[in-house]
Every structure is written in structure tokens, then in C-alpha cells.
MMTF fields as JSON, N, C-alpha, C and O atoms, coordinates in Angstrom:
{
  "mmtfVersion": "1.0.0",
  "mmtfProducer": "UNKNOWN",
  "numBonds": 419,
  "numAtoms": 420,
  "numGroups": 105,
  "numChains": 1,
  "numModels": 1,
  "chainsPerModel": [1],
  "groupsPerChain": [105],
  "chainIdList": ["A"],
  "bondAtomList": [4, 2, 8, 6, 12, 10, 16, 14, 20, 18, 24, 22, 28, 26, 32, 30, 36, 34, 40, 38, 44, 42, 48, 46, 52, 50, 56, 54, 60, 58, 64, 62, 68, 66, 72, 70, 76, 74, 80, 78, 84, 82, 88, 86, 92, 90, 96, 94, 100, 98, 104, 102, 108, 106, 112, 110, 116, 114, 120, 118, 124, 122, 128, 126, 132, 130, 136, 134, 140, 138, 144, 142, 148, 146, 152, 150, 156, 154, 160, 158, 164, 162, 168, 166, 172, 170, 176, 174, 180, 178, 184, 182, 188, 186, 192, 190, 196, 194, 200, 198, 204, 202, 208, 206, 212, 210, 216, 214, 220, 218, 224, 222, 228, 226, 232, 230, 236, 234, 240, 238, 244, 242, 248, 246, 252, 250, 256, 254, 260, 258, 264, 262, 268, 266, 272, 270, 276, 274, 280, 278, 284, 282, 288, 286, 292, 290, 296, 294, 300, 298, 304, 302, 308, 306, 312, 310, 316, 314, 320, 318, 324, 322, 328, 326, 332, 330, 336, 334, 340, 338, 344, 342, 348, 346, 352, 350, 356, 354, 360, 358, 364, 362, 368, 366, 372, 370, 376, 374, 380, 378, 384, 382, 388, 386, 392, 390, 396, 394, 400, 398, 404, 402, 408, 406, 412, 410, 416, 414],
  "bondOrderList": [1, 1, 1, 1, 1, 1, 1, 1, 1, 1, 1, 1, 1, 1, 1, 1, 1, 1, 1, 1, 1, 1, 1, 1, 1, 1, 1, 1, 1, 1, 1, 1, 1, 1, 1, 1, 1, 1, 1, 1, 1, 1, 1, 1, 1, 1, 1, 1, 1, 1, 1, 1, 1, 1, 1, 1, 1, 1, 1, 1, 1, 1, 1, 1, 1, 1, 1, 1, 1, 1, 1, 1, 1, 1, 1, 1, 1, 1, 1, 1, 1, 1, 1, 1, 1, 1, 1, 1, 1, 1, 1, 1, 1, 1, 1, 1, 1, 1, 1, 1, 1, 1, 1, 1],
  "groupList": [{"groupName": "UNK", "atomNameList": ["N", "CA", "C", "O"], "elementList": ["N", "C", "C", "O"], "formalChargeList": [0, 0, 0, 0], "bondAtomList": [1, 0, 2, 1, 3, 2], "bondOrderList": [1, 1, 2], "singleLetterCode": "X", "chemCompType": "L-PEPTIDE LINKING"}],
  "groupTypeList": [0, 0, 0, 0, 0, 0, 0, 0, 0, 0, 0, 0, 0, 0, 0, 0, 0, 0, 0, 0, 0, 0, 0, 0, 0, 0, 0, 0, 0, 0, 0, 0, 0, 0, 0, 0, 0, 0, 0, 0, 0, 0, 0, 0, 0, 0, 0, 0, 0, 0, 0, 0, 0, 0, 0, 0, 0, 0, 0, 0, 0, 0, 0, 0, 0, 0, 0, 0, 0, 0, 0, 0, 0, 0, 0, 0, 0, 0, 0, 0, 0, 0, 0, 0, 0, 0, 0, 0, 0, 0, 0, 0, 0, 0, 0, 0, 0, 0, 0, 0, 0, 0, 0, 0, 0],
  "groupIdList": [1, 2, 3, 4, 5, 6, 7, 8, 9, 10, 11, 12, 13, 14, 15, 16, 17, 18, 19, 20, 21, 22, 23, 24, 25, 26, 27, 28, 29, 30, 31, 32, 33, 34, 35, 36, 37, 38, 39, 40, 41, 42, 43, 44, 45, 46, 47, 48, 49, 50, 51, 52, 53, 54, 55, 56, 57, 58, 59, 60, 61, 62, 63, 64, 65, 66, 67, 68, 69, 70, 71, 72, 73, 74, 75, 76, 77, 78, 79, 80, 81, 82, 83, 84, 85, 86, 87, 88, 89, 90, 91, 92, 93, 94, 95, 96, 97, 98, 99, 100, 101, 102, 103, 104, 105],
  "secStructList": [7, 7, 7, 7, 2, 2, 2, 2, 2, 2, 2, 2, 2, 2, 6, 6, 7, 7, 7, 7, 2, 2, 2, 2, 2, 2, 2, 2, 2, 2, 2, 2, 2, 2, 2, 2, 2, 2, 6, 6, 4, 4, 4, 1, 7, 7, 6, 6, 7, 7, 7, 7, 1, 1, 1, 7, 1, 7, 7, 7, 7, 7, 7, 7, 7, 7, 7, 7, 7, 7, 7, 7, 2, 2, 2, 2, 2, 2, 6, 7, 1, 1, 5, 7, 1, 1, 1, 5, 7, 7, 7, 7, 7, 7, 7, 7, 2, 2, 2, 2, 2, 2, 2, 2, 7],
  "xCoordList": [187.254, 186.26, 185.939, 186.069, 185.53, 185.06, 183.594, 183.152, 182.861, 181.353, 180.847, 180.456, 180.812, 180.248, 179.312, 178.78, 178.922, 177.785, 177.233, 176.14, 178.931, 178.842, 178.299, 177.748, 178.766, 178.748, 177.261, 176.71, 176.652, 175.549, 174.474, 173.407, 174.665, 173.511, 174.273, 173.522, 175.21, 175.007, 174.781, 174.612, 174.761, 173.612, 172.341, 171.552, 171.975, 170.773, 169.789, 168.562, 171.086, 170.514, 170.281, 169.338, 171.518, 171.577, 170.499, 170.261, 169.617, 168.67, 167.416, 166.261, 167.772, 166.219, 165.357, 164.164, 166.146, 165.844, 165.962, 166.968, 165.266, 165.705, 165.458, 164.578, 166.6, 166.835, 166.599, 166.676, 166.334, 166.561, 167.879, 168.665, 168.089, 169.752, 169.909, 170.737, 168.616, 168.689, 168.69, 169.483, 167.706, 168.053, 169.222, 169.716, 169.999, 171.377, 172.501, 173.542, 172.008, 173.1, 172.931, 173.849, 171.3, 171.405, 172.658, 173.716, 171.879, 172.661, 173.827, 174.427, 174.389, 175.864, 176.594, 177.455, 175.857, 176.232, 176.229, 177.184, 174.786, 174.892, 175.842, 176.939, 175.573, 176.712, 178.46, 179.431, 178.467, 179.835, 180.023, 181.146, 179.271, 178.644, 179.094, 179.875, 178.499, 178.141, 179.634, 179.978, 180.449, 181.547, 182.595, 183.186, 182.689, 183.518, 183.35, 184.322, 182.184, 181.837, 182.36, 182.715, 182.329, 182.687, 184.338, 185.005, 184.879, 186.483, 187.066, 188.176, 186.265, 186.77, 186.947, 188.052, 186.363, 186.559, 187.847, 188.409, 188.452, 189.764, 190.904, 191.86, 190.33, 190.941, 191.301, 192.32, 190.518, 190.594, 191.655, 192.119, 191.949, 193.06, 192.869, 192.976, 192.561, 191.801, 192.889, 192.739, 194.011, 195.103, 194.529, 194.012, 194.623, 194.302, 193.067, 192.807, 192.078, 190.82, 190.006, 189.841, 189.61, 189.464, 188.051, 187.508, 187.718, 186.086, 185.05, 184.917, 184.33, 183.138, 182.098, 181.871, 181.163, 179.614, 178.675, 177.608, 179.244, 177.616, 177.826, 178.972, 177.028, 177.255, 177.477, 178.258, 176.589, 176.667, 177.233, 176.792, 177.886, 177.885, 176.635, 176.43, 175.729, 174.355, 173.987, 174.313, 173.037, 172.637, 171.27, 171.143, 170.301, 168.757, 168.283, 168.126, 167.954, 168.171, 167.037, 166.835, 165.695, 164.163, 163.718, 164.143, 162.443, 161.671, 160.944, 160.509, 160.638, 160.194, 158.741, 158.203, 157.959, 156.597, 155.511, 155.327, 154.801, 154.148, 152.275, 151.771, 151.565, 150.416, 149.752, 149.676, 149.01, 148.562, 146.725, 146.202, 146.295, 144.802, 144.74, 145.679, 143.304, 142.86, 140.909, 140.153, 140.8, 139.482, 138.032, 138.345, 137.386, 136.558, 135.844, 135.845, 135.201, 134.476, 133.508, 133.472, 132.703, 131.584, 132.271, 131.644, 133.247, 133.672, 134.004, 133.707, 134.623, 135.386, 134.403, 134.462, 133.141, 131.803, 131.192, 130.575, 131.347, 130.472, 130.678, 129.713, 132.022, 131.681, 132.039, 132.34, 131.723, 131.883, 130.437, 129.372, 130.363, 129.192, 128.01, 126.969, 128.614, 127.825, 128.534, 129.526, 127.618, 128.114, 127.128, 125.931, 127.58, 126.199, 126.603, 126.099, 127.241, 127.371, 128.7, 129.034, 129.391, 130.403, 131.033, 132.16, 130.92, 132.491, 132.008, 130.795, 132.787, 132.707, 131.906, 131.841, 131.298, 130.912, 131.269, 131.162, 131.628, 132.436, 131.39, 130.506, 131.442, 130.951, 131.877, 133.05, 131.83, 132.779, 133.533, 133.042, 134.81, 135.831, 136.328, 137.446, 135.909, 136.852, 135.551, 134.748, 135.437, 134.344, 135.118, 136.299, 134.287, 135.029, 134.439, 133.276, 135.598, 135.893, 134.828, 133.958, 134.567, 133.336, 132.03, 131.49, 131.585, 130.048, 130.122, 129.385, 131.204, 131.263, 130.69, 129.623, 131.359, 131.541, 130.013, 129.37, 129.603, 128.166, 127.122, 126.33, 127.314, 126.427, 126.373, 125.403, 127.917, 127.782, 126.715, 126.21, 126.51, 125.997, 124.691, 123.913],
  "yCoordList": [67.397, 66.543, 66.328, 67.284, 65.091, 65.181, 64.624, 63.625, 65.926, 65.509, 64.74, 65.611, 63.487, 62.785, 62.012, 61.988, 61.319, 60.548, 59.52, 59.345, 58.867, 58.079, 58.66, 58.263, 59.355, 60.296, 60.369, 59.778, 61.113, 61.241, 60.418, 60.703, 59.296, 57.864, 57.274, 56.495, 57.418, 56.808, 57.677, 57.146, 58.988, 60.112, 59.729, 59.832, 59.231, 58.984, 57.922, 57.886, 56.765, 55.832, 55.722, 55.134, 56.527, 56.49, 57.358, 57.272, 58.518, 59.058, 58.31, 58.626, 57.389, 56.381, 57.498, 57.521, 58.085, 58.92, 58.754, 58.196, 59.085, 58.79, 60.31, 61.148, 60.279, 61.144, 61.152, 60.055, 62.289, 62.002, 62.422, 62.818, 62.294, 62.701, 64.403, 64.895, 65.004, 66.293, 66.886, 67.657, 66.37, 66.518, 66.382, 67.259, 64.853, 64.792, 65.881, 66.061, 66.505, 67.865, 69.051, 69.846, 69.266, 70.346, 69.975, 70.522, 68.538, 68.355, 68.389, 68.808, 68.066, 67.778, 69.552, 69.81, 70.598, 71.888, 72.307, 72.754, 72.01, 72.239, 71.842, 72.395, 71.117, 70.398, 70.84, 70.691, 71.186, 71.58, 73.004, 73.107, 74.534, 75.365, 75.218, 76.008, 74.119, 73.912, 73.431, 73.889, 72.61, 72.146, 73.275, 73.405, 74.243, 75.153, 76.108, 76.167, 76.718, 77.22, 76.769, 77.571, 75.778, 75.267, 75.088, 75.123, 74.879, 74.91, 76.381, 76.583, 77.408, 78.843, 78.513, 78.952, 77.894, 78.087, 77.597, 77.719, 76.985, 76.858, 77.681, 77.554, 78.945, 80.084, 80.634, 81.309, 80.372, 81.071, 80.664, 79.536, 81.964, 81.239, 81.149, 82.104, 79.904, 79.469, 78.931, 78.035, 79.687, 79.038, 79.764, 80.88, 79.241, 79.367, 79.861, 80.943, 79.016, 78.895, 77.439, 76.527, 77.61, 76.013, 75.802, 76.771, 74.584, 74.426, 74.381, 73.165, 74.717, 74.709, 74.0, 73.742, 73.504, 72.92, 73.282, 72.853, 74.576, 75.346, 76.906, 77.265, 77.832, 79.023, 79.796, 80.747, 79.279, 80.573, 79.806, 78.668, 80.165, 79.797, 79.504, 78.575, 80.406, 80.447, 79.183, 78.607, 78.64, 77.556, 77.651, 78.238, 77.247, 77.356, 78.65, 78.92, 79.786, 80.707, 80.8, 80.915, 80.695, 80.858, 82.144, 82.641, 82.577, 83.589, 83.253, 82.106, 84.551, 84.011, 84.038, 84.68, 82.699, 82.558, 83.61, 83.627, 84.584, 85.71, 85.1, 84.394, 85.474, 85.278, 86.374, 87.473, 85.542, 86.816, 86.18, 85.163, 87.141, 87.289, 86.058, 85.389, 85.796, 84.672, 85.122, 85.737, 84.543, 84.229, 83.605, 82.51, 83.805, 82.877, 82.165, 82.522, 81.055, 79.933, 80.555, 80.333, 81.44, 82.288, 82.968, 82.539, 83.799, 84.56, 83.445, 83.615, 82.341, 81.346, 80.917, 81.249, 80.082, 80.125, 80.724, 80.072, 81.954, 82.752, 82.687, 82.843, 82.446, 82.689, 80.943, 80.627, 80.031, 78.852, 78.303, 78.63, 77.581, 77.231, 76.965, 77.59, 75.604, 74.91, 74.078, 73.369, 74.524, 74.396, 73.522, 73.367, 73.146, 72.61, 73.374, 73.151, 74.021, 75.642, 75.292, 76.085, 74.187, 74.113, 73.363, 73.104, 72.911, 72.422, 72.895, 72.98, 73.151, 72.61, 71.667, 70.501, 72.135, 70.574, 70.447, 71.421, 69.4, 69.381, 68.195, 67.772, 67.673, 66.39, 65.053, 65.422, 64.189, 62.925, 62.799, 62.925, 62.536, 62.23, 61.005, 60.767, 60.24, 59.082, 57.902, 58.052, 56.922, 55.743, 54.323, 53.988, 53.809, 52.692, 51.533, 51.243, 50.986, 49.506, 48.848, 48.432, 48.598, 47.471, 47.571, 46.682, 49.046, 49.514, 49.118, 48.258, 49.884, 49.494, 47.985, 47.807, 46.936, 45.875, 45.289, 44.663, 45.528, 45.431, 45.934, 45.136, 47.648, 47.645, 46.612, 46.288, 45.838, 44.978, 43.779, 43.225, 43.535, 42.204, 42.436, 41.529],
  "zCoordList": [184.518, 184.638, 183.058, 182.293, 182.596, 180.892, 181.072, 181.64, 180.187, 180.675, 179.03, 178.253, 178.514, 177.604, 177.762, 178.873, 176.918, 176.394, 177.79, 178.329, 178.062, 178.432, 180.735, 181.762, 180.344, 181.666, 181.909, 182.838, 181.036, 181.376, 181.285, 181.829, 180.573, 180.588, 182.034, 182.62, 182.525, 183.735, 184.906, 186.004, 184.776, 185.732, 185.585, 186.525, 184.379, 184.309, 184.528, 184.628, 184.583, 184.987, 186.7, 187.228, 187.507, 188.638, 189.323, 190.528, 188.16, 188.759, 188.348, 188.635, 187.714, 186.908, 185.711, 185.407, 185.376, 184.175, 182.398, 181.96, 181.761, 180.444, 179.859, 180.059, 179.076, 178.205, 176.462, 175.908, 175.671, 174.241, 174.032, 174.893, 172.676, 172.205, 172.886, 173.652, 172.144, 172.542, 173.964, 174.505, 174.351, 175.905, 176.457, 177.166, 176.089, 176.347, 176.138, 176.77, 175.132, 174.685, 175.365, 175.565, 175.885, 177.068, 177.994, 178.305, 178.333, 179.966, 179.91, 180.9, 179.025, 178.704, 179.062, 179.903, 178.053, 177.987, 179.632, 180.268, 180.15, 181.318, 182.242, 182.316, 182.803, 183.536, 183.094, 183.836, 182.229, 182.104, 182.392, 182.886, 182.294, 182.839, 184.454, 184.984, 185.126, 186.504, 187.066, 188.155, 186.43, 186.307, 186.699, 187.771, 185.285, 184.801, 186.399, 187.153, 186.713, 187.755, 189.329, 190.193, 189.425, 190.755, 190.799, 191.833, 189.389, 189.246, 189.161, 188.669, 189.665, 189.676, 190.983, 191.301, 192.034, 193.648, 193.818, 194.906, 192.747, 193.057, 193.396, 194.162, 192.236, 192.479, 193.806, 193.951, 194.743, 195.612, 196.887, 197.056, 197.821, 198.352, 199.728, 200.498, 200.073, 201.699, 202.725, 203.555, 202.47, 203.403, 204.749, 204.683, 205.642, 207.183, 207.195, 207.723, 206.538, 206.846, 206.98, 206.17, 208.235, 209.096, 207.86, 207.329, 207.632, 207.249, 207.582, 207.722, 207.784, 208.525, 208.186, 207.004, 209.381, 208.877, 208.7, 208.262, 209.234, 209.439, 209.25, 209.521, 208.874, 208.118, 209.268, 209.302, 210.502, 211.813, 213.229, 213.388, 213.959, 215.326, 215.916, 216.697, 215.479, 216.717, 216.33, 215.293, 217.541, 217.894, 218.365, 219.439, 217.858, 218.447, 218.857, 220.048, 217.556, 217.927, 217.283, 216.075, 218.904, 218.538, 219.357, 220.4, 218.263, 219.077, 220.204, 220.312, 221.538, 222.366, 221.945, 221.043, 223.313, 222.525, 223.467, 224.684, 222.206, 222.689, 222.908, 222.035, 224.035, 222.978, 222.781, 223.328, 221.354, 220.356, 220.339, 220.795, 219.725, 219.294, 218.602, 218.17, 218.539, 217.828, 217.789, 218.541, 216.736, 216.275, 217.337, 217.806, 217.539, 218.699, 217.571, 216.393, 218.114, 217.458, 216.339, 215.128, 217.173, 216.63, 215.277, 214.309, 214.887, 214.18, 213.04, 211.858, 213.517, 212.592, 211.986, 210.802, 212.335, 212.011, 210.89, 210.049, 210.853, 210.665, 208.863, 208.114, 208.38, 206.933, 206.005, 204.854, 207.602, 206.902, 206.008, 206.531, 204.844, 204.059, 205.001, 205.2, 205.618, 206.384, 208.149, 208.318, 209.034, 210.418, 211.452, 211.211, 212.262, 213.39, 214.539, 215.64, 214.411, 215.551, 216.455, 217.335, 216.24, 217.02, 215.914, 216.336, 214.813, 214.03, 212.449, 212.255, 211.51, 210.422, 209.862, 210.251, 208.965, 208.173, 206.623, 205.878, 206.247, 205.217, 204.497, 205.242, 203.174, 202.34, 202.94, 202.895, 203.273, 203.271, 202.156, 201.034, 202.37, 201.603, 202.019, 201.561, 202.662, 202.71, 202.873, 203.794, 202.069, 202.475, 203.383, 203.284, 204.06, 204.617, 203.764, 203.48, 203.462, 202.647, 203.445, 202.68, 204.665, 205.256, 204.435, 203.777, 204.647, 204.089, 202.68, 202.197, 201.893, 200.396, 200.304, 199.716, 200.858, 200.648, 200.978, 200.135, 202.089, 202.574, 201.163, 200.664, 200.547, 199.334, 198.505, 197.819, 198.59, 197.401, 197.465, 196.489, 198.632, 199.013, 199.063, 199.358]
}
């Protein structure tokens, strides 16, 4: 496969990217190295080897759910800078558009 300016321009267009001339040269070098690496795989003898969709036959290998300890509410709130005794208190970060509009009127 030939990697030239037209090829790099086409890839850039598909990816919605813009490259300078210097960047294009670097990309061409990198693409050539990647393609030559993949072409090395053609040297492998794959006779009698079936294609695989997955790397392993194992499916849904999950761990067992185990009940583990947790901190109590009081312990969690000990390090809080502000609390109402039940919840963490944090500064308001979202304002209501209705209230903002009412302030302007």
C-alpha cells in the first residue's frame, strides 16, 4: 500500500483534521511503519487455524458478590467540611433559569 500526500489528505478529511506539511511527513512515516508491521503478519503460517471472534472461550466470568465492611454515616461525615448531620453540604453549582429570569425583572 502506497502512503502518499493524497492518502494522508483523505484520512485527514475523514477524521476532520488539519495537518501542516511537517505533520503530514511525520504521519506518512508513522503510517508506513504501521503498515510494514502489519504486513509482517503475512509471513506467519496460519494453515489449519480457525478465525476467532474472541480471545477466549470463557463467557461471563464474574466474581461472587461478597458482603464487605463499609463506613458508617457518622464516620463518613467526620471529614466533611460542612454537613447537616445527615448529608454533605456543598455549594450550589446549578442555578434555576426561572429564578435567574425573575432576578432580571
